[in-house]
N, C-alpha and C positions, 0 to 999 in steps of 0.2 A: 560561471568563470570559474568555478573554482575545481571540481570535482572534472567537466572535459579535458584539459590538460592531463590530468590523470589518466584518464583512458586512452587518449591520443600519443602518449608518452608512456604508456603500459611498461615499456622494457625497463625503463630507467625508475618506476615506482613500483617495484615488482612486491609483493608481501601485503603488510598491514596498510599503506597507503591505497594498496587497489581494494583492499576490504573493506576500507572505508570511504571511498566512491563508489562501491556496491552498496551500500547501507544510506549513502547520503540521495543515491539516485533514486531510490526507492522512495524516502522523504520528498525528493523534488517532485516526482510523479504524484503525489498526492495533494502536496501543494499547488499542483499546476492542475491537476484535474479538479479539486475538492474546490480551489479559489474560483476557476470560473465558472462551474456548477451553483457558487453561491452569490457569484453575479447574476446568472440567469433566476435562480430564488428572489434576489433581491429585486431585478428587474420586473420578474410577474408580481411581486407586491405592491410595487407602484400601479399598480393596474386591476390592484383587489383579487390577484389568483395567488392562492397558496398553493406552492408545487412541493410533492414530497422529497423530504430528504434523503440526499445521496449518498451520506458517508455518516458513519455512527461512531466517530472515534476507532477506527480499524486497529491503530498499531496497539491497543490495550486487549486486543482478541489473546484468548489462552489457549486456542486452536484455530486451526486455518479454518475450520468446519464456519466457527464464529467469526472468524475474519471475513467470509464472503456473505455473512448476514450483515456486515456493518461495511464493506466494502463497495462501492457502485452498486447501490442497491436496486437501482432501475433495471440494470443489465442482469444482474444475477437471478432478480424475482422472474424476469421474463424468462431466461433460460431455465427457472425452475419451474414457470407453469406450461410454456409451451413446448418444450422438450424432455425434460427428466422425469417431468410426471408422468407425460403420454407413454414414453418411451419405457419408464420401469413399469407402467400397466401393463405393456403389451409383453415386458421381456415375461413378467411374473405370469400370464396367464397362460403366454406362450411355451416358456419352458420350466414353471415350476423351479426356478432357481433360488427364490427365497433371499436371504443376503447376499449373494453372488449376483444375484441379477441387480440389486441396488447398486453395489460397487461396480458392476459393466456400464450401468449406465448413469453414474456419475461420472466415470473417468470418460465415456464418450460425449456427455454434455458438456464436461469442459474441456477436451480436444475442439469441439465445435466451438466453444466461447474464444479461446485461442486463436482458431483459423478464421474467425469473424473479424478480428484485428488484421488480419493481411494473408494473403497465400503463403508467403515464405514459411522453411522449415520452423525457424525459429519461433515463431508463434505457435506453431503446432506442439512444439516442444515445451514453450510455456505452458499452453494448456494442458499438453501431460503431466507436467510437474505437479499442478492443480489436482487433478484427477487421480494419481498415484497417491497423493499423500493424503487426500480426503477418501479414498479408500481405505488405507493403512488404519486412518484412525478410525473408523466405521469397524474394521476389525478388531481393532484393540481396545476399542470403547469401554469394555469391563476391565480389562488389565488395569488400563489408565486411573478407570474410579477404584479401585483397589489400591493402586499405587499413591493415589492423593490423600487416600484414608489414614496412612503408614507417615505423612510427612506432613510437617506443618503447613498450615493453609496460603500464608503470603509467600514463603519459599518456593511451595509447588507453583503458584500463582505467576510470580516473578519469573521461575525457570520457564514455564510454558508462553510467557508472552514473548520473551527472548527468543527462544526457538520457534515460534511462529513468526515472527520476524525476519530472523535468519533462514527460514525455509523462503518466505515470499520474496525476498532481498536475491536468494540465489536464482530464484526463477527468472525475476526480472534484467538477469544479465542477458538472456535470450530475447527477452523484449527490447533491450535497448542493440543488442549485437545487428550486424545489418548481414550476416550469414553466421551458418552453425562453425564456422571455420573461427572468425573474430571471438566468439564468445567462448571457445574452447581455447584460444590462445590468451583471452584474460584470466579464464580460470586458472592455467597453469602457470600464469605470472601471479597470482594470487596467493599461491601455496608456495612460491619461492620466499623463504624466509630471508630478509637479508639484516645486515648486520649493522646499516646505516640508519642510527636514528636521527637524523638530523631532519626529518620531517616531522616528530613529535614537538620541534621548537617552532615551529613555522605558526607566526602570530593568525595568520591570515585562518589558519586550520583551529586554532583557538577559539576565535570568532565565531567562526561557523558551527562548529559543535556547540558552543554554548547559545548561538542562536538559535540552534535547531532543539533543543533540549527545552531552551526558553518557548519557543513557538509552541509544542507538544503540550507542554505544561498550560499555557495561555488558551490552548485550543482545547483541553479536557475542560479548564474550568469554565470556559463561557458556554462551551457546548453542553454542561451540565446546568449551568444556572439560567443560560439563557442570555444573550448579549443583550437585548432591548430589556427584560426584566431587570438584571443588572444595573444596567445605567437608569431606568427608573427608579431603583433603591437607592439612589446616590442622590446628595445634595444638588439641588440646581447648578450651584458655579463648577462642580466637578463633571456635572454631566455635559453641560455645556463646553467645559474646557476640553473635555474627550472627542466631542463632537468638531470642535474647530482644528484640535489636533490631526484627526482622521481627514478633515476636509484639504488642510494644510500639505498633509501628505500627499493626498490624491494631485494636488495641484501642482506641487514638487516634482514628484516624481513622474509625471506625466512625459516629463522631457527627456527622461534616462533613457539611454540604450536598453529596449527589452529583447529578449527572442521569442521566436512561438511558441505558441503551447503544444506541449509534446501530444497533447490527445488532440489539437487540430487536424490532423491526420484520418481520425478515426470517426 
């Protein structure tokens, strides 16, 4: 409800508001997809089946290479096993391209990953951006390793996390847009820095950003500690209080207006 009007009225929300929308849409995709795969994981556990975890804190990845080891793990693993590995071996044996053969195989694999989502050019561009940046990371691996040795660890990791998120958020513009023209329009509007700062005073914006950062922190904490283990380590009154609050939230929110899952189309 918050970011959709920013996209729909992009002309009136040029600059910073639209950039915020790009970032929040990326988080929305994660919440949407990770949320309903968690439902699948939990439903399977009711029948004694333990499925593979599909997300592993992707927003804490320090490179796009690491990001795709944490994001949609089932799909990226399938692409690695059945497209990238056979293709890179064939290219290596046939043309002896070595590193460039690997880069080509990565690019082609992620191009297909993008097209898997749909036949529109937007999905092809989405995949191409992933492949291009991953190829760049392969080429600059040694250089980036030397750079990391000259910069304090925490600032370098923080900078890497932010850059990775920005790159993926940029590619998600094409994932959301109905066509290339719409994506180009949003990007053009986003780089037009307006002087109206009324957007900063929006209570909805403050609550949304606070909620996003709180969610990422809680998600990180629960993933690292395990929700079940974390609950079991608490006193019985606190543990059951959490269960009751969650049950109450499920019951009360079930009648609230909902939006279809973004990934329901895939």
